[in-house]
A tleap script that builds the chain and sets N, CA, C and O, in Angstrom:
source leaprc.protein.ff14SB
mol = sequence {
  NMET SER ILE LEU ARG ASN GLU LYS LYS MET
  HIE TRP ALA SER VAL ILE SER LEU CYS ASN
  GLU SER GLY LEU SER ALA SER LYS TYR CYS
  ARG GLU ASN LYS LEU CYS LEU LYS SER PHE
  TYR ARG TRP LYS LYS LYS PHE GLY ASN GLU
  VAL PRO ILE ALA GLU GLY PHE LYS GLU LEU
  SER ASN PRO ILE THR GLU GLY SER GLY LEU
  TRP PHE ASP PHE GLY ASN GLY ALA ARG LEU
  VAL ILE ASP ASN GLY PHE ASN GLN THR THR
  PHE LYS LYS LEU MET GLY ALA LEU ILE GLU
  CCYS
}
set mol.1.N position { 109.333 71.887 91.541 }
set mol.1.CA position { 110.143 72.617 92.515 }
set mol.1.C position { 109.303 72.802 93.778 }
set mol.1.O position { 108.143 73.207 93.699 }
set mol.2.N position { 109.872 72.513 94.913 }
set mol.2.CA position { 109.133 72.656 96.161 }
set mol.2.C position { 108.833 74.122 96.443 }
set mol.2.O position { 109.478 75.019 95.900 }
set mol.3.N position { 107.845 74.349 97.297 }
set mol.3.CA position { 107.464 75.717 97.649 }
set mol.3.C position { 108.637 76.430 98.307 }
set mol.3.O position { 108.929 77.583 97.989 }
set mol.4.N position { 109.307 75.742 99.225 }
set mol.4.CA position { 110.443 76.354 99.911 }
set mol.4.C position { 111.536 76.728 98.919 }
set mol.4.O position { 112.098 77.820 99.003 }
set mol.5.N position { 111.838 75.848 97.995 }
set mol.5.CA position { 112.867 76.110 96.986 }
set mol.5.C position { 112.454 77.299 96.111 }
set mol.5.O position { 113.282 78.150 95.790 }
set mol.6.N position { 111.193 77.355 95.732 }
set mol.6.CA position { 110.700 78.466 94.918 }
set mol.6.C position { 110.767 79.778 95.695 }
set mol.6.O position { 111.105 80.815 95.126 }
set mol.7.N position { 110.446 79.744 97.003 }
set mol.7.CA position { 110.535 80.950 97.822 }
set mol.7.C position { 111.977 81.435 97.917 }
set mol.7.O position { 112.233 82.637 97.844 }
set mol.8.N position { 112.915 80.512 98.079 }
set mol.8.CA position { 114.328 80.889 98.125 }
set mol.8.C position { 114.751 81.512 96.797 }
set mol.8.O position { 115.448 82.526 96.758 }
set mol.9.N position { 114.313 80.885 95.724 }
set mol.9.CA position { 114.666 81.388 94.392 }
set mol.9.C position { 114.149 82.815 94.209 }
set mol.9.O position { 114.877 83.680 93.724 }
set mol.10.N position { 112.908 83.060 94.592 }
set mol.10.CA position { 112.331 84.391 94.439 }
set mol.10.C position { 112.990 85.382 95.399 }
set mol.10.O position { 113.166 86.550 95.055 }
set mol.11.N position { 113.350 84.930 96.586 }
set mol.11.CA position { 114.048 85.796 97.540 }
set mol.11.C position { 115.366 86.274 96.947 }
set mol.11.O position { 115.668 87.467 96.960 }
set mol.12.N position { 116.155 85.326 96.422 }
set mol.12.CA position { 117.455 85.702 95.875 }
set mol.12.C position { 117.326 86.487 94.578 }
set mol.12.O position { 118.177 87.323 94.273 }
set mol.13.N position { 116.279 86.230 93.818 }
set mol.13.CA position { 116.032 87.045 92.626 }
set mol.13.C position { 115.787 88.489 93.032 }
set mol.13.O position { 116.286 89.419 92.399 }
set mol.14.N position { 115.009 88.665 94.100 }
set mol.14.CA position { 114.728 90.005 94.610 }
set mol.14.C position { 115.991 90.667 95.136 }
set mol.14.O position { 116.245 91.840 94.860 }
set mol.15.N position { 116.787 89.915 95.897 }
set mol.15.CA position { 118.038 90.450 96.456 }
set mol.15.C position { 118.964 90.907 95.337 }
set mol.15.O position { 119.516 92.006 95.398 }
set mol.16.N position { 119.134 90.081 94.328 }
set mol.16.CA position { 120.045 90.416 93.229 }
set mol.16.C position { 119.537 91.627 92.456 }
set mol.16.O position { 120.321 92.501 92.085 }
set mol.17.N position { 118.238 91.685 92.213 }
set mol.17.CA position { 117.655 92.844 91.516 }
set mol.17.C position { 117.846 94.123 92.323 }
set mol.17.O position { 118.229 95.156 91.775 }
set mol.18.N position { 117.580 94.051 93.619 }
set mol.18.CA position { 117.739 95.231 94.474 }
set mol.18.C position { 119.199 95.670 94.545 }
set mol.18.O position { 119.491 96.866 94.566 }
set mol.19.N position { 120.103 94.714 94.582 }
set mol.19.CA position { 121.523 95.045 94.592 }
set mol.19.C position { 121.904 95.753 93.288 }
set mol.19.O position { 122.610 96.761 93.304 }
set mol.20.N position { 121.430 95.218 92.166 }
set mol.20.CA position { 121.726 95.838 90.866 }
set mol.20.C position { 121.194 97.259 90.802 }
set mol.20.O position { 121.860 98.153 90.280 }
set mol.21.N position { 119.987 97.471 91.335 }
set mol.21.CA position { 119.362 98.791 91.313 }
set mol.21.C position { 120.025 99.764 92.282 }
set mol.21.O position { 119.955 100.978 92.090 }
set mol.22.N position { 120.667 99.239 93.317 }
set mol.22.CA position { 121.238 100.095 94.355 }
set mol.22.C position { 122.492 100.839 93.897 }
set mol.22.O position { 122.818 101.902 94.425 }
set mol.23.N position { 123.186 100.279 92.921 }
set mol.23.CA position { 124.436 100.880 92.484 }
set mol.23.C position { 125.614 100.537 93.383 }
set mol.23.O position { 126.737 100.979 93.139 }
set mol.24.N position { 125.358 99.748 94.422 }
set mol.24.CA position { 126.430 99.325 95.339 }
set mol.24.C position { 127.106 98.076 94.804 }
set mol.24.O position { 126.530 97.339 94.003 }
set mol.25.N position { 128.317 97.848 95.246 }
set mol.25.CA position { 128.981 96.588 94.920 }
set mol.25.C position { 128.243 95.475 95.668 }
set mol.25.O position { 127.567 95.725 96.665 }
set mol.26.N position { 128.382 94.252 95.173 }
set mol.26.CA position { 127.723 93.114 95.823 }
set mol.26.C position { 128.194 92.969 97.264 }
set mol.26.O position { 127.391 92.706 98.160 }
set mol.27.N position { 129.500 93.141 97.489 }
set mol.27.CA position { 130.009 92.968 98.846 }
set mol.27.C position { 129.443 94.032 99.793 }
set mol.27.O position { 129.078 93.724 100.928 }
set mol.28.N position { 129.371 95.274 99.329 }
set mol.28.CA position { 128.836 96.330 100.190 }
set mol.28.C position { 127.334 96.136 100.419 }
set mol.28.O position { 126.847 96.313 101.535 }
set mol.29.N position { 126.604 95.773 99.364 }
set mol.29.CA position { 125.159 95.548 99.505 }
set mol.29.C position { 124.890 94.413 100.494 }
set mol.29.O position { 124.028 94.531 101.366 }
set mol.30.N position { 125.634 93.316 100.351 }
set mol.30.CA position { 125.436 92.179 101.250 }
set mol.30.C position { 125.805 92.533 102.687 }
set mol.30.O position { 125.115 92.130 103.624 }
set mol.31.N position { 126.878 93.276 102.860 }
set mol.31.CA position { 127.288 93.680 104.212 }
set mol.31.C position { 126.216 94.559 104.850 }
set mol.31.O position { 125.848 94.349 106.006 }
set mol.32.N position { 125.708 95.549 104.097 }
set mol.32.CA position { 124.702 96.466 104.648 }
set mol.32.C position { 123.375 95.775 104.940 }
set mol.32.O position { 122.627 96.206 105.818 }
set mol.33.N position { 123.080 94.698 104.199 }
set mol.33.CA position { 121.809 93.999 104.381 }
set mol.33.C position { 121.957 92.665 105.103 }
set mol.33.O position { 121.032 91.853 105.144 }
set mol.34.N position { 123.161 92.458 105.678 }
set mol.34.CA position { 123.445 91.250 106.475 }
set mol.34.C position { 123.126 89.971 105.693 }
set mol.34.O position { 122.438 89.074 106.179 }
set mol.35.N position { 123.656 89.923 104.459 }
set mol.35.CA position { 123.475 88.764 103.593 }
set mol.35.C position { 124.811 88.069 103.397 }
set mol.35.O position { 125.862 88.706 103.464 }
set mol.36.N position { 124.773 86.784 103.158 }
set mol.36.CA position { 125.985 86.012 102.912 }
set mol.36.C position { 126.444 86.261 101.472 }
set mol.36.O position { 125.723 85.966 100.519 }
set mol.37.N position { 127.636 86.799 101.333 }
set mol.37.CA position { 128.173 87.127 100.008 }
set mol.37.C position { 128.353 85.875 99.156 }
set mol.37.O position { 128.105 85.909 97.951 }
set mol.38.N position { 128.780 84.772 99.765 }
set mol.38.CA position { 128.951 83.516 99.020 }
set mol.38.C position { 127.614 83.035 98.464 }
set mol.38.O position { 127.537 82.579 97.323 }
set mol.39.N position { 126.563 83.137 99.273 }
set mol.39.CA position { 125.234 82.741 98.799 }
set mol.39.C position { 124.774 83.653 97.670 }
set mol.39.O position { 124.178 83.197 96.694 }
set mol.40.N position { 125.058 84.952 97.813 }
set mol.40.CA position { 124.693 85.917 96.771 }
set mol.40.C position { 125.303 85.494 95.440 }
set mol.40.O position { 124.604 85.390 94.432 }
set mol.41.N position { 126.608 85.251 95.444 }
set mol.41.CA position { 127.284 84.882 94.204 }
set mol.41.C position { 126.847 83.506 93.681 }
set mol.41.O position { 126.779 83.298 92.469 }
set mol.42.N position { 126.549 82.566 94.594 }
set mol.42.CA position { 126.079 81.248 94.172 }
set mol.42.C position { 124.754 81.372 93.419 }
set mol.42.O position { 124.566 80.758 92.369 }
set mol.43.N position { 123.830 82.182 93.973 }
set mol.43.CA position { 122.542 82.371 93.308 }
set mol.43.C position { 122.689 83.181 92.028 }
set mol.43.O position { 122.019 82.894 91.035 }
set mol.44.N position { 123.544 84.173 92.037 }
set mol.44.CA position { 123.762 84.977 90.835 }
set mol.44.C position { 124.292 84.095 89.703 }
set mol.44.O position { 123.899 84.253 88.548 }
set mol.45.N position { 125.188 83.166 90.047 }
set mol.45.CA position { 125.718 82.236 89.049 }
set mol.45.C position { 124.619 81.313 88.531 }
set mol.45.O position { 124.564 81.028 87.334 }
set mol.46.N position { 123.732 80.838 89.431 }
set mol.46.CA position { 122.623 79.975 89.012 }
set mol.46.C position { 121.715 80.690 88.022 }
set mol.46.O position { 121.245 80.092 87.054 }
set mol.47.N position { 121.473 81.972 88.270 }
set mol.47.CA position { 120.584 82.734 87.389 }
set mol.47.C position { 121.275 83.105 86.079 }
set mol.47.O position { 120.607 83.293 85.062 }
set mol.48.N position { 122.598 83.213 86.091 }
set mol.48.CA position { 123.319 83.647 84.904 }
set mol.48.C position { 122.902 85.059 84.542 }
set mol.48.O position { 122.816 85.926 85.412 }
set mol.49.N position { 122.646 85.293 83.289 }
set mol.49.CA position { 122.212 86.622 82.834 }
set mol.49.C position { 120.703 86.800 82.927 }
set mol.49.O position { 120.181 87.877 82.636 }
set mol.50.N position { 120.005 85.749 83.331 }
set mol.50.CA position { 118.544 85.768 83.372 }
set mol.50.C position { 118.023 85.747 84.808 }
set mol.50.O position { 117.533 84.714 85.264 }
set mol.51.N position { 118.119 86.849 85.517 }
set mol.51.CA position { 117.565 86.918 86.872 }
set mol.51.C position { 116.051 87.004 86.733 }
set mol.51.O position { 115.550 87.942 86.113 }
set mol.52.N position { 115.299 86.040 87.300 }
set mol.52.CA position { 113.845 86.086 87.175 }
set mol.52.C position { 113.271 87.306 87.876 }
set mol.52.O position { 113.858 87.834 88.820 }
set mol.53.N position { 112.127 87.739 87.403 }
set mol.53.CA position { 111.455 88.875 88.035 }
set mol.53.C position { 110.883 88.399 89.354 }
set mol.53.O position { 110.107 87.444 89.398 }
set mol.54.N position { 111.272 89.071 90.433 }
set mol.54.CA position { 110.790 88.697 91.763 }
set mol.54.C position { 109.352 89.139 91.930 }
set mol.54.O position { 108.988 90.262 91.580 }
set mol.55.N position { 108.542 88.248 92.465 }
set mol.55.CA position { 107.152 88.571 92.727 }
set mol.55.C position { 107.025 89.185 94.102 }
set mol.55.O position { 107.898 89.009 94.952 }
set mol.56.N position { 105.949 89.898 94.321 }
set mol.56.CA position { 105.675 90.422 95.651 }
set mol.56.C position { 106.093 91.863 95.804 }
set mol.56.O position { 106.074 92.630 94.842 }
set mol.57.N position { 106.468 92.230 97.006 }
set mol.57.CA position { 106.774 93.610 97.331 }
set mol.57.C position { 108.193 93.976 96.941 }
set mol.57.O position { 109.092 93.135 96.933 }
set mol.58.N position { 108.370 95.217 96.626 }
set mol.58.CA position { 109.689 95.735 96.312 }
set mol.58.C position { 110.079 96.730 97.387 }
set mol.58.O position { 109.285 97.584 97.779 }
set mol.59.N position { 111.301 96.611 97.856 }
set mol.59.CA position { 111.789 97.522 98.875 }
set mol.59.C position { 111.917 98.919 98.279 }
set mol.59.O position { 112.416 99.082 97.165 }
set mol.60.N position { 111.465 99.924 99.021 }
set mol.60.CA position { 111.564 101.295 98.560 }
set mol.60.C position { 112.953 101.836 98.824 }
set mol.60.O position { 113.626 101.422 99.768 }
set mol.61.N position { 113.382 102.777 97.971 }
set mol.61.CA position { 114.735 103.289 98.111 }
set mol.61.C position { 114.847 104.358 99.191 }
set mol.61.O position { 115.958 104.659 99.629 }
set mol.62.N position { 113.742 104.937 99.632 }
set mol.62.CA position { 113.793 105.967 100.667 }
set mol.62.C position { 114.107 105.341 102.016 }
set mol.62.O position { 113.477 104.354 102.395 }
set mol.63.N position { 115.064 105.893 102.746 }
set mol.63.CA position { 115.371 105.332 104.063 }
set mol.63.C position { 114.235 105.607 105.048 }
set mol.63.O position { 113.528 106.610 104.946 }
set mol.64.N position { 114.084 104.711 105.982 }
set mol.64.CA position { 113.065 104.891 107.008 }
set mol.64.C position { 113.612 105.831 108.075 }
set mol.64.O position { 114.704 105.620 108.602 }
set mol.65.N position { 112.861 106.845 108.378 }
set mol.65.CA position { 113.269 107.800 109.396 }
set mol.65.C position { 112.137 107.952 110.393 }
set mol.65.O position { 111.006 107.542 110.134 }
set mol.66.N position { 112.449 108.538 111.523 }
set mol.66.CA position { 111.422 108.778 112.532 }
set mol.66.C position { 110.288 109.586 111.927 }
set mol.66.O position { 110.532 110.546 111.195 }
set mol.67.N position { 109.062 109.212 112.221 }
set mol.67.CA position { 107.904 109.958 111.753 }
set mol.67.C position { 107.618 109.769 110.276 }
set mol.67.O position { 106.952 110.605 109.665 }
set mol.68.N position { 108.113 108.673 109.685 }
set mol.68.CA position { 107.901 108.482 108.253 }
set mol.68.C position { 106.557 107.842 107.941 }
set mol.68.O position { 106.277 107.556 106.777 }
set mol.69.N position { 105.740 107.616 108.919 }
set mol.69.CA position { 104.455 106.974 108.680 }
set mol.69.C position { 104.479 105.543 109.173 }
set mol.69.O position { 104.991 105.256 110.256 }
set mol.70.N position { 103.924 104.649 108.376 }
set mol.70.CA position { 103.861 103.230 108.726 }
set mol.70.C position { 104.884 102.449 107.918 }
set mol.70.O position { 105.215 102.818 106.792 }
set mol.71.N position { 105.381 101.367 108.503 }
set mol.71.CA position { 106.221 100.461 107.729 }
set mol.71.C position { 105.992 99.046 108.209 }
set mol.71.O position { 105.739 98.798 109.388 }
set mol.72.N position { 106.087 98.125 107.269 }
set mol.72.CA position { 105.895 96.710 107.535 }
set mol.72.C position { 107.144 95.973 107.083 }
set mol.72.O position { 107.535 96.064 105.920 }
set mol.73.N position { 107.767 95.249 107.990 }
set mol.73.CA position { 108.942 94.459 107.668 }
set mol.73.C position { 108.485 93.017 107.523 }
set mol.73.O position { 107.959 92.438 108.473 }
set mol.74.N position { 108.677 92.431 106.349 }
set mol.74.CA position { 108.196 91.092 106.072 }
set mol.74.C position { 109.168 90.004 106.498 }
set mol.74.O position { 108.886 88.818 106.324 }
set mol.75.N position { 110.313 90.393 107.057 }
set mol.75.CA position { 111.243 89.426 107.612 }
set mol.75.C position { 112.125 88.727 106.594 }
set mol.75.O position { 112.962 87.909 106.975 }
set mol.76.N position { 111.964 89.021 105.327 }
set mol.76.CA position { 112.791 88.396 104.297 }
set mol.76.C position { 113.603 89.435 103.530 }
set mol.76.O position { 114.062 89.195 102.414 }
set mol.77.N position { 113.765 90.578 104.152 }
set mol.77.CA position { 114.475 91.668 103.496 }
set mol.77.C position { 113.554 92.650 102.812 }
set mol.77.O position { 113.979 93.736 102.417 }
set mol.78.N position { 112.287 92.275 102.668 }
set mol.78.CA position { 111.308 93.158 102.025 }
set mol.78.C position { 110.636 94.031 103.075 }
set mol.78.O position { 110.337 93.572 104.177 }
set mol.79.N position { 110.405 95.261 102.734 }
set mol.79.CA position { 109.779 96.204 103.657 }
set mol.79.C position { 108.856 97.119 102.862 }
set mol.79.O position { 109.230 97.625 101.804 }
set mol.80.N position { 107.669 97.322 103.371 }
set mol.80.CA position { 106.705 98.234 102.758 }
set mol.80.C position { 106.653 99.483 103.624 }
set mol.80.O position { 106.410 99.396 104.828 }
set mol.81.N position { 106.882 100.653 103.017 }
set mol.81.CA position { 106.871 101.917 103.734 }
set mol.81.C position { 105.720 102.764 103.204 }
set mol.81.O position { 105.570 102.950 101.997 }
set mol.82.N position { 104.919 103.271 104.124 }
set mol.82.CA position { 103.807 104.153 103.763 }
set mol.82.C position { 104.086 105.492 104.431 }
set mol.82.O position { 103.954 105.639 105.646 }
set mol.83.N position { 104.472 106.458 103.616 }
set mol.83.CA position { 104.826 107.775 104.135 }
set mol.83.C position { 103.607 108.531 104.637 }
set mol.83.O position { 102.478 108.269 104.223 }
set mol.84.N position { 103.858 109.475 105.536 }
set mol.84.CA position { 102.787 110.366 105.978 }
set mol.84.C position { 102.203 111.064 104.760 }
set mol.84.O position { 102.934 111.409 103.831 }
set mol.85.N position { 100.913 111.272 104.757 }
set mol.85.CA position { 100.261 111.933 103.639 }
set mol.85.C position { 99.898 110.982 102.512 }
set mol.85.O position { 99.437 111.425 101.460 }
set mol.86.N position { 100.097 109.683 102.710 }
set mol.86.CA position { 99.733 108.701 101.693 }
set mol.86.C position { 98.223 108.755 101.479 }
set mol.86.O position { 97.467 108.843 102.447 }
set mol.87.N position { 97.784 108.706 100.250 }
set mol.87.CA position { 96.367 108.800 99.899 }
set mol.87.C position { 95.583 107.655 100.539 }
set mol.87.O position { 95.893 106.484 100.323 }
set mol.88.N position { 94.554 108.007 101.335 }
set mol.88.CA position { 93.790 106.992 102.075 }
set mol.88.C position { 93.026 106.056 101.149 }
set mol.88.O position { 92.903 104.866 101.440 }
set mol.89.N position { 92.518 106.569 100.051 }
set mol.89.CA position { 91.784 105.716 99.104 }
set mol.89.C position { 92.723 104.670 98.510 }
set mol.89.O position { 92.360 103.499 98.392 }
set mol.90.N position { 93.908 105.087 98.144 }
set mol.90.CA position { 94.901 104.154 97.607 }
set mol.90.C position { 95.286 103.128 98.663 }
set mol.90.O position { 95.463 101.950 98.353 }
set mol.91.N position { 95.417 103.572 99.911 }
set mol.91.CA position { 95.758 102.662 100.997 }
set mol.91.C position { 94.672 101.596 101.176 }
set mol.91.O position { 94.981 100.418 101.357 }
set mol.92.N position { 93.403 102.008 101.124 }
set mol.92.CA position { 92.298 101.045 101.258 }
set mol.92.C position { 92.336 100.026 100.129 }
set mol.92.O position { 92.107 98.839 100.360 }
set mol.93.N position { 92.623 100.480 98.902 }
set mol.93.CA position { 92.715 99.558 97.774 }
set mol.93.C position { 93.880 98.579 97.967 }
set mol.93.O position { 93.753 97.390 97.676 }
set mol.94.N position { 95.004 99.086 98.455 }
set mol.94.CA position { 96.166 98.253 98.710 }
set mol.94.C position { 95.827 97.182 99.755 }
set mol.94.O position { 96.135 96.005 99.564 }
set mol.95.N position { 95.197 97.592 100.849 }
set mol.95.CA position { 94.845 96.632 101.902 }
set mol.95.C position { 93.855 95.590 101.379 }
set mol.95.O position { 93.951 94.411 101.723 }
set mol.96.N position { 92.911 96.020 100.555 }
set mol.96.CA position { 91.955 95.075 99.960 }
set mol.96.C position { 92.662 94.049 99.095 }
set mol.96.O position { 92.326 92.866 99.129 }
set mol.97.N position { 93.639 94.497 98.321 }
set mol.97.CA position { 94.400 93.593 97.466 }
set mol.97.C position { 95.216 92.613 98.297 }
set mol.97.O position { 95.319 91.437 97.951 }
set mol.98.N position { 95.804 93.103 99.408 }
set mol.98.CA position { 96.586 92.220 100.277 }
set mol.98.C position { 95.716 91.165 100.940 }
set mol.98.O position { 96.139 90.020 101.101 }
set mol.99.N position { 94.514 91.541 101.324 }
set mol.99.CA position { 93.594 90.590 101.960 }
set mol.99.C position { 93.226 89.469 100.995 }
set mol.99.O position { 93.050 88.323 101.407 }
set mol.100.N position { 93.108 89.802 99.706 }
set mol.100.CA position { 92.738 88.793 98.710 }
set mol.100.C position { 93.847 87.805 98.416 }
set mol.100.O position { 93.587 86.721 97.893 }
set mol.101.N position { 95.091 88.162 98.746 }
set mol.101.CA position { 96.236 87.259 98.446 }
set mol.101.C position { 96.220 86.021 99.304 }
set mol.101.O position { 97.102 85.171 99.178 }
savepdb mol mol.pdb
quit
């Protein structure tokens, strides 16, 4: 499987997992996240009952608000949010792990 194909597969695995966790209907989730509903269902059908575990970052359920600290948008629907008061030691470990990737 090509790298691009694998990235798409993992992207849609993440989208489907996040949609399932959100409690929203597929149509509402896709509308709110500007995703193509037809593509969503096409990938969901490909996965069947076995949606692979998406690797990488998981979107947090807390909405981003003004003054929420730092956030990183990865451009593929994934976003990392670091709230104010986040433990600095944990943050340093996280950054070290990201650098090694």
